[in-house]
LUMZA-673649 format. One record per residue (C-alpha): y negated, z, x negated; residue in one letter; residue number from 1. Coordinates in nm, 3 decimals, padded with zeros to 5 digits. Example, Ala and Ser with C-alpha at 12.3 -4.5 7.8 and 13.67 -1.06 7.14 Angstrom:
2
{c2 = 00.450; c3 = 00.780; c1 = -01.230; vexti = a; bake = 1}
{c2 = 00.106; c3 = 00.714; c1 = -01.367; vexti = s; bake = 2}
***
This chain:
271
{c2 = -11.230; c3 = 09.967; c1 = -13.706; vexti = m; bake = 1}
{c2 = -10.976; c3 = 10.096; c1 = -13.461; vexti = e; bake = 2}
{c2 = -10.629; c3 = 10.004; c1 = -13.529; vexti = t; bake = 3}
{c2 = -10.236; c3 = 10.099; c1 = -13.429; vexti = d; bake = 4}
{c2 = -09.923; c3 = 09.921; c1 = -13.553; vexti = q; bake = 5}
{c2 = -10.018; c3 = 09.628; c1 = -13.313; vexti = n; bake = 6}
{c2 = -10.363; c3 = 09.625; c1 = -13.188; vexti = f; bake = 7}
{c2 = -10.695; c3 = 09.624; c1 = -13.394; vexti = s; bake = 8}
{c2 = -11.039; c3 = 09.643; c1 = -13.258; vexti = i; bake = 9}
{c2 = -11.389; c3 = 09.658; c1 = -13.423; vexti = r; bake = 10}
{c2 = -11.784; c3 = 09.618; c1 = -13.320; vexti = e; bake = 11}
{c2 = -11.973; c3 = 09.368; c1 = -13.512; vexti = p; bake = 12}
{c2 = -12.196; c3 = 09.478; c1 = -13.802; vexti = f; bake = 13}
{c2 = -12.491; c3 = 09.251; c1 = -13.749; vexti = n; bake = 14}
{c2 = -12.746; c3 = 09.467; c1 = -13.521; vexti = p; bake = 15}
{c2 = -12.829; c3 = 09.137; c1 = -13.332; vexti = f; bake = 16}
{c2 = -12.463; c3 = 09.059; c1 = -13.274; vexti = l; bake = 17}
{c2 = -12.391; c3 = 09.393; c1 = -13.179; vexti = a; bake = 18}
{c2 = -12.633; c3 = 09.326; c1 = -12.868; vexti = s; bake = 19}
{c2 = -12.410; c3 = 09.017; c1 = -12.739; vexti = i; bake = 20}
{c2 = -12.052; c3 = 09.100; c1 = -12.864; vexti = i; bake = 21}
{c2 = -11.912; c3 = 09.395; c1 = -12.771; vexti = e; bake = 22}
{c2 = -11.604; c3 = 09.407; c1 = -12.988; vexti = a; bake = 23}
{c2 = -11.359; c3 = 09.196; c1 = -13.188; vexti = y; bake = 24}
{c2 = -10.990; c3 = 09.248; c1 = -13.165; vexti = f; bake = 25}
{c2 = -10.633; c3 = 09.156; c1 = -13.322; vexti = y; bake = 26}
{c2 = -10.348; c3 = 09.191; c1 = -13.084; vexti = i; bake = 27}
{c2 = -09.953; c3 = 09.114; c1 = -13.285; vexti = d; bake = 28}
{c2 = -09.649; c3 = 09.246; c1 = -13.085; vexti = i; bake = 29}
{c2 = -09.296; c3 = 09.121; c1 = -12.978; vexti = p; bake = 30}
{c2 = -09.314; c3 = 09.018; c1 = -12.601; vexti = v; bake = 31}
{c2 = -08.972; c3 = 09.229; c1 = -12.614; vexti = s; bake = 32}
{c2 = -09.205; c3 = 09.553; c1 = -12.673; vexti = k; bake = 33}
{c2 = -09.376; c3 = 09.477; c1 = -12.355; vexti = l; bake = 34}
{c2 = -09.333; c3 = 09.362; c1 = -11.988; vexti = s; bake = 35}
{c2 = -09.254; c3 = 08.998; c1 = -11.942; vexti = e; bake = 36}
{c2 = -09.364; c3 = 08.921; c1 = -11.615; vexti = v; bake = 37}
{c2 = -09.695; c3 = 08.781; c1 = -11.543; vexti = a; bake = 38}
{c2 = -10.005; c3 = 08.988; c1 = -11.539; vexti = e; bake = 39}
{c2 = -10.277; c3 = 08.981; c1 = -11.344; vexti = f; bake = 40}
{c2 = -10.628; c3 = 08.954; c1 = -11.535; vexti = i; bake = 41}
{c2 = -10.870; c3 = 09.172; c1 = -11.302; vexti = m; bake = 42}
{c2 = -11.211; c3 = 09.015; c1 = -11.289; vexti = p; bake = 43}
{c2 = -11.398; c3 = 09.152; c1 = -11.524; vexti = f; bake = 44}
{c2 = -11.782; c3 = 09.151; c1 = -11.598; vexti = p; bake = 45}
{c2 = -11.707; c3 = 09.019; c1 = -11.983; vexti = r; bake = 46}
{c2 = -11.621; c3 = 08.663; c1 = -12.134; vexti = i; bake = 47}
{c2 = -11.325; c3 = 08.660; c1 = -12.362; vexti = t; bake = 48}
{c2 = -11.310; c3 = 08.420; c1 = -12.664; vexti = m; bake = 49}
{c2 = -10.949; c3 = 08.377; c1 = -12.771; vexti = g; bake = 50}
{c2 = -10.734; c3 = 08.197; c1 = -13.049; vexti = y; bake = 51}
{c2 = -10.365; c3 = 08.228; c1 = -12.989; vexti = f; bake = 52}
{c2 = -10.204; c3 = 08.066; c1 = -13.330; vexti = f; bake = 53}
{c2 = -09.884; c3 = 07.938; c1 = -13.234; vexti = d; bake = 54}
{c2 = -09.780; c3 = 08.156; c1 = -12.960; vexti = h; bake = 55}
{c2 = -09.946; c3 = 07.996; c1 = -12.650; vexti = p; bake = 56}
{c2 = -09.995; c3 = 08.170; c1 = -12.312; vexti = f; bake = 57}
{c2 = -09.912; c3 = 08.014; c1 = -11.938; vexti = e; bake = 58}
{c2 = -10.237; c3 = 08.092; c1 = -11.768; vexti = v; bake = 59}
{c2 = -10.255; c3 = 08.060; c1 = -11.381; vexti = v; bake = 60}
{c2 = -10.521; c3 = 08.030; c1 = -11.130; vexti = n; bake = 61}
{c2 = -10.380; c3 = 08.128; c1 = -10.812; vexti = d; bake = 62}
{c2 = -10.726; c3 = 08.099; c1 = -10.653; vexti = t; bake = 63}
{c2 = -10.725; c3 = 07.710; c1 = -10.731; vexti = l; bake = 64}
{c2 = -10.378; c3 = 07.644; c1 = -10.759; vexti = n; bake = 65}
{c2 = -10.372; c3 = 07.538; c1 = -11.126; vexti = e; bake = 66}
{c2 = -10.224; c3 = 07.629; c1 = -11.422; vexti = s; bake = 67}
{c2 = -10.264; c3 = 07.539; c1 = -11.814; vexti = k; bake = 68}
{c2 = -10.068; c3 = 07.633; c1 = -12.146; vexti = l; bake = 69}
{c2 = -10.328; c3 = 07.759; c1 = -12.378; vexti = i; bake = 70}
{c2 = -10.353; c3 = 07.775; c1 = -12.805; vexti = y; bake = 71}
{c2 = -10.737; c3 = 07.877; c1 = -12.744; vexti = n; bake = 72}
{c2 = -10.965; c3 = 07.967; c1 = -12.474; vexti = a; bake = 73}
{c2 = -11.308; c3 = 08.118; c1 = -12.347; vexti = t; bake = 74}
{c2 = -11.268; c3 = 08.271; c1 = -12.032; vexti = s; bake = 75}
{c2 = -11.539; c3 = 08.260; c1 = -11.722; vexti = r; bake = 76}
{c2 = -11.662; c3 = 08.528; c1 = -11.509; vexti = i; bake = 77}
{c2 = -11.530; c3 = 08.485; c1 = -11.203; vexti = s; bake = 78}
{c2 = -11.388; c3 = 08.633; c1 = -10.892; vexti = l; bake = 79}
{c2 = -11.057; c3 = 08.388; c1 = -10.964; vexti = n; bake = 80}
{c2 = -10.742; c3 = 08.540; c1 = -10.919; vexti = k; bake = 81}
{c2 = -10.553; c3 = 08.470; c1 = -11.258; vexti = i; bake = 82}
{c2 = -10.224; c3 = 08.560; c1 = -11.425; vexti = n; bake = 83}
{c2 = -10.145; c3 = 08.502; c1 = -11.807; vexti = v; bake = 84}
{c2 = -09.753; c3 = 08.507; c1 = -11.915; vexti = l; bake = 85}
{c2 = -09.661; c3 = 08.460; c1 = -12.292; vexti = p; bake = 86}
{c2 = -09.497; c3 = 08.141; c1 = -12.359; vexti = a; bake = 87}
{c2 = -09.303; c3 = 08.238; c1 = -12.685; vexti = t; bake = 88}
{c2 = -09.126; c3 = 08.550; c1 = -12.795; vexti = d; bake = 89}
{c2 = -09.457; c3 = 08.677; c1 = -12.964; vexti = r; bake = 90}
{c2 = -09.814; c3 = 08.783; c1 = -12.857; vexti = i; bake = 91}
{c2 = -10.080; c3 = 08.717; c1 = -13.158; vexti = k; bake = 92}
{c2 = -10.457; c3 = 08.686; c1 = -13.048; vexti = i; bake = 93}
{c2 = -10.753; c3 = 08.713; c1 = -13.228; vexti = v; bake = 94}
{c2 = -11.059; c3 = 08.691; c1 = -13.047; vexti = g; bake = 95}
{c2 = -11.455; c3 = 08.853; c1 = -12.907; vexti = a; bake = 96}
{c2 = -11.539; c3 = 09.034; c1 = -12.582; vexti = h; bake = 97}
{c2 = -11.901; c3 = 08.884; c1 = -12.534; vexti = l; bake = 98}
{c2 = -12.135; c3 = 09.018; c1 = -12.283; vexti = k; bake = 99}
{c2 = -12.186; c3 = 08.816; c1 = -11.978; vexti = p; bake = 100}
{c2 = -12.468; c3 = 08.641; c1 = -12.115; vexti = f; bake = 101}
{c2 = -12.337; c3 = 08.605; c1 = -12.474; vexti = g; bake = 102}
{c2 = -12.200; c3 = 08.249; c1 = -12.423; vexti = l; bake = 103}
{c2 = -12.540; c3 = 08.113; c1 = -12.336; vexti = a; bake = 104}
{c2 = -12.626; c3 = 08.184; c1 = -12.712; vexti = y; bake = 105}
{c2 = -12.389; c3 = 07.926; c1 = -12.840; vexti = y; bake = 106}
{c2 = -12.393; c3 = 07.640; c1 = -12.589; vexti = t; bake = 107}
{c2 = -12.710; c3 = 07.545; c1 = -12.391; vexti = k; bake = 108}
{c2 = -12.473; c3 = 07.403; c1 = -12.136; vexti = k; bake = 109}
{c2 = -12.501; c3 = 07.542; c1 = -11.776; vexti = n; bake = 110}
{c2 = -12.205; c3 = 07.825; c1 = -11.821; vexti = i; bake = 111}
{c2 = -12.140; c3 = 07.760; c1 = -11.426; vexti = n; bake = 112}
{c2 = -12.054; c3 = 07.386; c1 = -11.484; vexti = s; bake = 113}
{c2 = -11.789; c3 = 07.496; c1 = -11.731; vexti = l; bake = 114}
{c2 = -11.409; c3 = 07.497; c1 = -11.618; vexti = p; bake = 115}
{c2 = -11.277; c3 = 07.798; c1 = -11.518; vexti = w; bake = 116}
{c2 = -11.100; c3 = 07.837; c1 = -11.874; vexti = l; bake = 117}
{c2 = -11.264; c3 = 07.664; c1 = -12.139; vexti = i; bake = 118}
{c2 = -11.145; c3 = 07.461; c1 = -12.421; vexti = d; bake = 119}
{c2 = -11.349; c3 = 07.633; c1 = -12.700; vexti = t; bake = 120}
{c2 = -11.304; c3 = 07.369; c1 = -12.943; vexti = e; bake = 121}
{c2 = -11.372; c3 = 07.096; c1 = -12.664; vexti = e; bake = 122}
{c2 = -11.700; c3 = 07.311; c1 = -12.635; vexti = l; bake = 123}
{c2 = -11.817; c3 = 07.384; c1 = -12.975; vexti = l; bake = 124}
{c2 = -11.667; c3 = 07.093; c1 = -13.170; vexti = g; bake = 125}
{c2 = -11.659; c3 = 07.172; c1 = -13.540; vexti = n; bake = 126}
{c2 = -11.723; c3 = 07.522; c1 = -13.548; vexti = v; bake = 127}
{c2 = -11.446; c3 = 07.598; c1 = -13.348; vexti = a; bake = 128}
{c2 = -11.214; c3 = 07.382; c1 = -13.514; vexti = k; bake = 129}
{c2 = -11.327; c3 = 07.522; c1 = -13.864; vexti = d; bake = 130}
{c2 = -11.268; c3 = 07.868; c1 = -13.727; vexti = f; bake = 131}
{c2 = -10.933; c3 = 07.799; c1 = -13.595; vexti = f; bake = 132}
{c2 = -10.808; c3 = 07.637; c1 = -13.939; vexti = s; bake = 133}
{c2 = -10.969; c3 = 07.944; c1 = -14.159; vexti = k; bake = 134}
{c2 = -10.822; c3 = 08.206; c1 = -13.920; vexti = i; bake = 135}
{c2 = -10.480; c3 = 08.034; c1 = -13.901; vexti = h; bake = 136}
{c2 = -10.438; c3 = 08.122; c1 = -14.245; vexti = h; bake = 137}
{c2 = -10.539; c3 = 08.500; c1 = -14.266; vexti = l; bake = 138}
{c2 = -10.292; c3 = 08.810; c1 = -14.188; vexti = s; bake = 139}
{c2 = -10.561; c3 = 09.081; c1 = -14.238; vexti = n; bake = 140}
{c2 = -10.728; c3 = 09.219; c1 = -13.930; vexti = a; bake = 141}
{c2 = -11.034; c3 = 09.321; c1 = -14.087; vexti = q; bake = 142}
{c2 = -11.062; c3 = 08.939; c1 = -14.299; vexti = d; bake = 143}
{c2 = -11.005; c3 = 08.813; c1 = -13.956; vexti = m; bake = 144}
{c2 = -11.303; c3 = 09.024; c1 = -13.816; vexti = f; bake = 145}
{c2 = -11.521; c3 = 08.916; c1 = -14.104; vexti = d; bake = 146}
{c2 = -11.459; c3 = 08.560; c1 = -14.041; vexti = t; bake = 147}
{c2 = -11.567; c3 = 08.559; c1 = -13.640; vexti = l; bake = 148}
{c2 = -11.872; c3 = 08.780; c1 = -13.767; vexti = e; bake = 149}
{c2 = -11.993; c3 = 08.482; c1 = -13.997; vexti = d; bake = 150}
{c2 = -11.930; c3 = 08.256; c1 = -13.723; vexti = v; bake = 151}
{c2 = -12.074; c3 = 08.416; c1 = -13.486; vexti = f; bake = 152}
{c2 = -12.373; c3 = 08.513; c1 = -13.692; vexti = s; bake = 153}
{c2 = -12.421; c3 = 08.118; c1 = -13.824; vexti = n; bake = 154}
{c2 = -12.431; c3 = 07.983; c1 = -13.514; vexti = n; bake = 155}
{c2 = -12.672; c3 = 08.189; c1 = -13.293; vexti = i; bake = 156}
{c2 = -12.893; c3 = 07.925; c1 = -13.056; vexti = i; bake = 157}
{c2 = -13.233; c3 = 08.041; c1 = -13.093; vexti = t; bake = 158}
{c2 = -13.343; c3 = 08.127; c1 = -12.664; vexti = r; bake = 159}
{c2 = -13.493; c3 = 08.362; c1 = -12.455; vexti = d; bake = 160}
{c2 = -13.267; c3 = 08.551; c1 = -12.244; vexti = l; bake = 161}
{c2 = -13.403; c3 = 08.838; c1 = -12.190; vexti = s; bake = 162}
{c2 = -13.433; c3 = 08.819; c1 = -11.789; vexti = l; bake = 163}
{c2 = -13.066; c3 = 08.809; c1 = -11.753; vexti = i; bake = 164}
{c2 = -13.017; c3 = 09.038; c1 = -12.025; vexti = k; bake = 165}
{c2 = -13.229; c3 = 09.288; c1 = -11.803; vexti = n; bake = 166}
{c2 = -13.089; c3 = 09.184; c1 = -11.475; vexti = a; bake = 167}
{c2 = -12.722; c3 = 09.248; c1 = -11.640; vexti = v; bake = 168}
{c2 = -12.839; c3 = 09.579; c1 = -11.766; vexti = e; bake = 169}
{c2 = -12.953; c3 = 09.697; c1 = -11.458; vexti = l; bake = 170}
{c2 = -12.662; c3 = 09.622; c1 = -11.270; vexti = v; bake = 171}
{c2 = -12.432; c3 = 09.775; c1 = -11.503; vexti = e; bake = 172}
{c2 = -12.625; c3 = 10.096; c1 = -11.530; vexti = k; bake = 173}
{c2 = -12.575; c3 = 10.131; c1 = -11.160; vexti = c; bake = 174}
{c2 = -12.238; c3 = 10.040; c1 = -11.162; vexti = s; bake = 175}
{c2 = -12.297; c3 = 09.745; c1 = -10.935; vexti = g; bake = 176}
{c2 = -12.458; c3 = 09.963; c1 = -10.651; vexti = n; bake = 177}
{c2 = -12.769; c3 = 09.736; c1 = -10.620; vexti = t; bake = 178}
{c2 = -12.859; c3 = 09.419; c1 = -10.435; vexti = e; bake = 179}
{c2 = -12.989; c3 = 09.109; c1 = -10.502; vexti = i; bake = 180}
{c2 = -13.340; c3 = 09.145; c1 = -10.336; vexti = g; bake = 181}
{c2 = -13.369; c3 = 09.483; c1 = -10.542; vexti = l; bake = 182}
{c2 = -13.292; c3 = 09.326; c1 = -10.884; vexti = l; bake = 183}
{c2 = -13.555; c3 = 09.073; c1 = -10.796; vexti = s; bake = 184}
{c2 = -13.794; c3 = 09.294; c1 = -10.715; vexti = k; bake = 185}
{c2 = -13.762; c3 = 09.513; c1 = -11.017; vexti = e; bake = 186}
{c2 = -13.744; c3 = 09.235; c1 = -11.233; vexti = l; bake = 187}
{c2 = -14.085; c3 = 09.056; c1 = -11.078; vexti = n; bake = 188}
{c2 = -13.904; c3 = 08.728; c1 = -10.979; vexti = v; bake = 189}
{c2 = -13.777; c3 = 08.558; c1 = -10.686; vexti = s; bake = 190}
{c2 = -13.426; c3 = 08.560; c1 = -10.559; vexti = d; bake = 191}
{c2 = -13.395; c3 = 08.212; c1 = -10.641; vexti = r; bake = 192}
{c2 = -13.503; c3 = 08.260; c1 = -11.007; vexti = t; bake = 193}
{c2 = -13.242; c3 = 08.508; c1 = -11.034; vexti = l; bake = 194}
{c2 = -12.961; c3 = 08.284; c1 = -10.907; vexti = r; bake = 195}
{c2 = -13.061; c3 = 08.013; c1 = -11.128; vexti = n; bake = 196}
{c2 = -13.071; c3 = 08.243; c1 = -11.443; vexti = h; bake = 197}
{c2 = -12.711; c3 = 08.385; c1 = -11.348; vexti = f; bake = 198}
{c2 = -12.563; c3 = 08.046; c1 = -11.256; vexti = y; bake = 199}
{c2 = -12.715; c3 = 07.890; c1 = -11.591; vexti = s; bake = 200}
{c2 = -12.622; c3 = 08.207; c1 = -11.845; vexti = n; bake = 201}
{c2 = -12.371; c3 = 08.381; c1 = -11.704; vexti = v; bake = 202}
{c2 = -12.163; c3 = 08.101; c1 = -11.502; vexti = g; bake = 203}
{c2 = -12.149; c3 = 08.304; c1 = -11.141; vexti = c; bake = 204}
{c2 = -12.367; c3 = 08.409; c1 = -10.891; vexti = s; bake = 205}
{c2 = -12.545; c3 = 08.745; c1 = -10.886; vexti = p; bake = 206}
{c2 = -12.368; c3 = 08.867; c1 = -10.630; vexti = k; bake = 207}
{c2 = -12.048; c3 = 08.786; c1 = -10.756; vexti = e; bake = 208}
{c2 = -12.147; c3 = 08.969; c1 = -11.059; vexti = f; bake = 209}
{c2 = -12.224; c3 = 09.271; c1 = -10.893; vexti = i; bake = 210}
{c2 = -11.901; c3 = 09.290; c1 = -10.702; vexti = r; bake = 211}
{c2 = -11.746; c3 = 09.280; c1 = -11.028; vexti = i; bake = 212}
{c2 = -11.927; c3 = 09.519; c1 = -11.207; vexti = v; bake = 213}
{c2 = -11.842; c3 = 09.773; c1 = -10.916; vexti = k; bake = 214}
{c2 = -11.451; c3 = 09.661; c1 = -10.936; vexti = l; bake = 215}
{c2 = -11.479; c3 = 09.761; c1 = -11.297; vexti = k; bake = 216}
{c2 = -11.593; c3 = 10.061; c1 = -11.221; vexti = q; bake = 217}
{c2 = -11.332; c3 = 10.113; c1 = -10.890; vexti = i; bake = 218}
{c2 = -11.064; c3 = 10.034; c1 = -11.165; vexti = a; bake = 219}
{c2 = -11.151; c3 = 10.317; c1 = -11.374; vexti = y; bake = 220}
{c2 = -11.147; c3 = 10.554; c1 = -11.179; vexti = q; bake = 221}
{c2 = -10.835; c3 = 10.446; c1 = -11.023; vexti = l; bake = 222}
{c2 = -10.683; c3 = 10.431; c1 = -11.367; vexti = k; bake = 223}
{c2 = -10.836; c3 = 10.725; c1 = -11.521; vexti = y; bake = 224}
{c2 = -10.890; c3 = 10.971; c1 = -11.238; vexti = s; bake = 225}
{c2 = -10.702; c3 = 11.183; c1 = -10.982; vexti = e; bake = 226}
{c2 = -11.030; c3 = 11.103; c1 = -10.746; vexti = t; bake = 227}
{c2 = -10.870; c3 = 11.046; c1 = -10.402; vexti = s; bake = 228}
{c2 = -10.914; c3 = 10.711; c1 = -10.237; vexti = l; bake = 229}
{c2 = -11.178; c3 = 10.819; c1 = -09.967; vexti = t; bake = 230}
{c2 = -11.389; c3 = 10.964; c1 = -10.247; vexti = d; bake = 231}
{c2 = -11.399; c3 = 10.649; c1 = -10.508; vexti = i; bake = 232}
{c2 = -11.522; c3 = 10.456; c1 = -10.162; vexti = a; bake = 233}
{c2 = -11.807; c3 = 10.726; c1 = -10.121; vexti = v; bake = 234}
{c2 = -11.863; c3 = 10.685; c1 = -10.509; vexti = d; bake = 235}
{c2 = -11.953; c3 = 10.344; c1 = -10.498; vexti = n; bake = 236}
{c2 = -12.128; c3 = 10.339; c1 = -10.146; vexti = n; bake = 237}
{c2 = -11.823; c3 = 10.202; c1 = -09.901; vexti = y; bake = 238}
{c2 = -11.935; c3 = 10.335; c1 = -09.579; vexti = f; bake = 239}
{c2 = -11.614; c3 = 10.361; c1 = -09.430; vexti = d; bake = 240}
{c2 = -11.230; c3 = 10.327; c1 = -09.615; vexti = q; bake = 241}
{c2 = -11.136; c3 = 10.025; c1 = -09.420; vexti = s; bake = 242}
{c2 = -11.430; c3 = 09.818; c1 = -09.572; vexti = h; bake = 243}
{c2 = -11.352; c3 = 09.954; c1 = -09.928; vexti = f; bake = 244}
{c2 = -11.008; c3 = 09.896; c1 = -09.874; vexti = v; bake = 245}
{c2 = -11.064; c3 = 09.528; c1 = -09.757; vexti = h; bake = 246}
{c2 = -11.315; c3 = 09.451; c1 = -10.077; vexti = e; bake = 247}
{c2 = -11.061; c3 = 09.574; c1 = -10.305; vexti = v; bake = 248}
{c2 = -10.755; c3 = 09.348; c1 = -10.157; vexti = k; bake = 249}
{c2 = -11.001; c3 = 09.034; c1 = -10.125; vexti = n; bake = 250}
{c2 = -11.094; c3 = 09.015; c1 = -10.461; vexti = i; bake = 251}
{c2 = -10.759; c3 = 09.144; c1 = -10.633; vexti = t; bake = 252}
{c2 = -10.511; c3 = 09.060; c1 = -10.395; vexti = g; bake = 253}
{c2 = -10.394; c3 = 09.407; c1 = -10.360; vexti = q; bake = 254}
{c2 = -10.474; c3 = 09.763; c1 = -10.182; vexti = s; bake = 255}
{c2 = -10.610; c3 = 10.051; c1 = -10.379; vexti = p; bake = 256}
{c2 = -10.324; c3 = 10.240; c1 = -10.351; vexti = s; bake = 257}
{c2 = -10.111; c3 = 09.942; c1 = -10.507; vexti = k; bake = 258}
{c2 = -10.366; c3 = 09.856; c1 = -10.770; vexti = l; bake = 259}
{c2 = -10.381; c3 = 10.223; c1 = -10.874; vexti = r; bake = 260}
{c2 = -10.000; c3 = 10.207; c1 = -10.914; vexti = k; bake = 261}
{c2 = -10.006; c3 = 09.883; c1 = -11.112; vexti = d; bake = 262}
{c2 = -10.263; c3 = 09.843; c1 = -11.345; vexti = i; bake = 263}
{c2 = -10.058; c3 = 09.852; c1 = -11.684; vexti = p; bake = 264}
{c2 = -10.140; c3 = 10.068; c1 = -11.969; vexti = n; bake = 265}
{c2 = -10.202; c3 = 09.725; c1 = -12.165; vexti = f; bake = 266}
{c2 = -10.388; c3 = 09.413; c1 = -12.112; vexti = r; bake = 267}
{c2 = -10.345; c3 = 09.124; c1 = -12.291; vexti = f; bake = 268}
{c2 = -10.688; c3 = 09.020; c1 = -12.249; vexti = l; bake = 269}
{c2 = -10.890; c3 = 09.315; c1 = -12.148; vexti = q; bake = 270}
{c2 = -10.936; c3 = 09.667; c1 = -12.223; vexti = f; bake = 271}
***
């Protein structure tokens, strides 16, 4: 387990869970130690499940012009522009980052039919309610992660998601530099079948997922390298700078240069 004074993270011990869950995380920090401005959540190719104890967040979806006060939530993978802001003087969250198809192991509902921000208790019922009751009284991150592991282990729905798992792996292996037709051919399925599997088990179209994975790679380069914007565009198969700038701005609302400047060092729901 990696930990510091305010943040802990651990990968699942269970081998199967490790194939669908990237990490459990726990954050506990006064808002005074962070910026108090709303933080933009980058469209990200992962599902985040979080429980916020008695310290809710105000979440604003600028794309849909909707806002919610949340004490627990499961995110959807989408291109929506979303901002978050703590509603109290403290941030306290325990949760998990799931791989794109991870939620499909816990519900047979069409993921694309679910709200842009899912009420976990509404989706999972008593499973979520019992978990929240247990976790609320724990103070040790390790105990919280053990409880998360038990809940995830004991409630898996047996399903064959091999097609979507292989599709996601192919997209991420090439950092989003692919097309639907190439994926379908590689997987030996029709474009329509591939789209149906993405909508049902990931919640977005394969085209949207490809764009989000490519954005993740771009954001990583913007934050962790000094590579020029021109070279980043070339690295990600953009034929000209204007197309690159337009795509990034279309998804995030910011130009690549501004995004490079504004990407925060600490993200509430992403890392």
